[in-house]
N, C-alpha and C positions, 0 to 999 in steps of 0.2 A: 705266538700269535694270540692276539686278544680277540674276544668275542665281539659281536656287533654292539655298537654303542647306541644308547637312546638319548635323545634330547628331550628334556622336559620343557614344554612350551607353556607359558602362563598367559592366559588371556587377560587383557586389561579390562577393568570394569568399564562399562559403557557410560560415558558422560552424556548428559542431555546436550544435544547440539542445537545451537541457535542459528537461525538464518538471518542475514542482514539484507535490507533493501534500502538503497538511497533513492530518495524522491526529491526532484527539484520542481517547485511550483513557480511558473513563470508567466509573464505577460510582456507584450512588446508594445512599442509606441504606435504600431498600426492597429492595435485593438485585439490582436490574436492572443490567446491564452492557452496554457496546456500544462501537462505533467510529464516529466521525463523520469523514467525509472531505470535503475541500474540493471534490473532484471524484471521480466514480466511473469516469472514463475518460481515457485519454491516448493519444497516438500512440506507435508503437514507438520505442525508443531509450533514451537515458539518462534516468532518472527519479530525482529527489531526493525522498525521503520525509522530511518534518519531522514527527517523532512526539512528541506531548506527552501526558504522563500527568496527567489532571485529576481523579484519584481523590478522592472525598470521604471514603473510609474508610481512607486511607493505605495502599492496596494497591499492590504492584508489579504491573506488566503487562509483556507482551512483544508484539512484533508480528512475525508470520511471514507469508510470501507463498507461496502454492502455486497451481499450475495446477489449476483445478477449475471445473466448471460450476455447482455448488451445494454447500452445506454437507453435504448428504446423500451426496455422492460421496467425501468424505474418510474414510479408515479411522480408526476410534477404538479405544482400548484396551478391555479387557474391561468396564470400568466405564462406558464411554461418556462419561466426564468429560473426556478429553483426546484429541486427535488423535494417532495413532501415527506420529510423525515419521519413524521408520525405514522406513516403507512408502511414503514420498513421494519421487518423483524430482524433482530441480530445486527443492527447498525453499530459499527464501531467508530468512535470519534478518535482520530489520531491527533487532533489538536489544531488550534489556531496558531498561525505563524506570522509574525510581523516581518516587514521587509528587512532583508539582510540577516535574519535570525534563523537558527536551526533548532529543531525539537526532535527528541527521540522518544518513541513509544514502543513497548513490547506487547504483542497480542498473541494469543494462541489460535491458530487457524486449522480447520479441518479441510479435507479435500473438497474442491469445488471451484466454480468460476465466480470471480469477484469483480467489482468495479471500484476503483479509487476515484474520488471526485472532490472538487471544491464546490461548496454550496453557498458561497457568498452570492448576493443577488446578481444574476446575469452571467455568472462565471460558468456554470454547468451548460447553460444554453450556448455559450460562446465556444464550447468544446473542451472545457477544462476537466477531462476525465481520462482514465487509462484502464484498459482491461488487465486483469491479474489472475493467474491460475495457480491453484494449490493442488498438487498431485504427487502420489508416491513415486 
């Protein structure tokens, strides 16, 4: 009879994990606009945003990311049609996207509540934003 056997387990080195978020920037012929996300939450760390403009009206869009609890907490210009970007700390620009085009951007995010939004004139006011949470 042989004695007890031992298995040697080797741990794999931890590779940095990336999180992926697909975002569709859209507008419809009725004037409505919005952002559809593949997920509204990720863990802290590097996040890759794949952003596609699926505009039906051939409109340019952009995607910005700001720390915010809700759209009401973002400062707007006098007209209320755009967010006043100069008053935001830590604003991340994920890029301008032309109709039918896709853009990928990688950012490192800490835990918190964020808002993704388009800041082309009138788009934020029309509801083109989405809440996004980063939590362990």
